[in-house]
C-alpha positions in Angstrom: 53.9 30.4 -3.9 56.6 28.7 -2.8 59.0 32.2 -2.9 57.1 33.9 -0.5 59.1 34.9 2.6 57.6 37.8 6.0 61.0 39.3 6.2 61.0 40.5 2.3 58.6 43.1 3.8 61.4 43.6 6.3 64.2 43.5 4.9 62.6 46.0 3.0 61.5 48.5 5.7 65.4 48.4 6.7 66.1 49.7 3.5 63.8 52.1 3.8 65.1 53.1 6.8 68.6 53.6 5.7 68.4 55.7 2.6 65.3 58.1 4.7 67.5 60.7 4.6 68.0 60.8 1.1 64.5 60.1 0.6 63.0 63.1 2.4 65.5 65.4 1.7 65.2 64.6 -2.4 61.4 65.2 -2.0 60.4 67.5 -0.4 63.4 69.8 -2.3 61.5 68.3 -4.9 58.0 68.8 -3.7 59.3 72.6 -2.9 60.3 73.4 -6.5 57.3 72.1 -8.3 55.2 73.9 -6.2 57.9 77.3 -6.8 57.9 76.7 -10.5 54.1 76.0 -10.9 53.0 79.2 -9.0 55.2 81.3 -11.2 53.8 80.1 -13.7 55.9 77.7 -15.6 54.5 74.7 -18.7 53.5 71.8 -16.3 56.9 69.6 -18.1 59.5 72.1 -17.6 58.0 72.5 -13.8 58.2 68.7 -13.5 61.7 68.7 -14.7 63.5 71.9 -12.3 61.5 69.7 -9.2 63.9 66.4 -10.2 66.9 68.0 -10.8 65.9 69.7 -7.5 65.9 66.3 -6.2 69.5 65.2 -7.7 70.7 68.2 -6.6 69.9 67.7 -4.0 70.6 64.0 -3.2 74.6 65.2 -5.1 75.2 66.9 -1.6 74.3 64.8 0.7 78.0 63.2 0.3 79.9 66.7 0.9 77.2 67.6 3.4 78.3 64.3 5.2 81.9 64.5 4.0 82.1 68.4 6.3 80.7 66.5 9.4 77.3 67.6 9.1 73.9 66.1 10.1 72.1 64.5 7.1 69.3 66.3 7.9 71.2 69.1 7.1 70.6 68.3 3.3 66.9 68.9 3.8 67.7 73.3 4.4 69.6 72.8 2.0 67.9 71.4 -1.1 64.8 73.3 0.3 67.2 77.0 -0.3 68.3 75.0 -3.8 64.4 74.3 -4.9 63.5 77.5 -3.6 66.0 79.3 -6.2 65.8 77.4 -9.1 68.1 76.0 -10.1 69.1 78.6 -12.8 70.5 80.7 -10.2 72.3 77.8 -8.9 74.2 76.6 -12.2 74.8 80.8 -12.7 76.7 81.4 -9.6 78.1 78.4 -9.9 79.3 78.6 -13.2 80.7 82.6 -11.9 82.7 80.9 -9.2 83.9 78.2 -11.9 85.5 81.2 -13.3 86.9 83.2 -10.6 88.6 79.8 -8.9 89.4 78.2 -12.1 88.8 79.7 -15.1 91.4 82.2 -15.1 94.2 79.5 -15.4 93.2 78.5 -18.0 92.9 81.4 -19.6 
């Protein structure tokens, strides 16, 4: 193959290393959420979807953590907490916070 370039592997590894904190934080959150949901006796598809949601929530927290000047490694702890508590718990707390802060002005 004429387009084989050994530098492609180097570029791929550079990319993976540049996004490693995101991969690590989201992957660990997904794994914790999956194990917690299976341990609780949830259905396999619901357990898998909750794990994916926890991974996405962790990824969405990464810029916020960086904005406040914390290390990106703090996202691992935040993702683990989200995964341990569950998506429903996080949603309930965010709904209550929304009602407390914004909801009172919209009524």
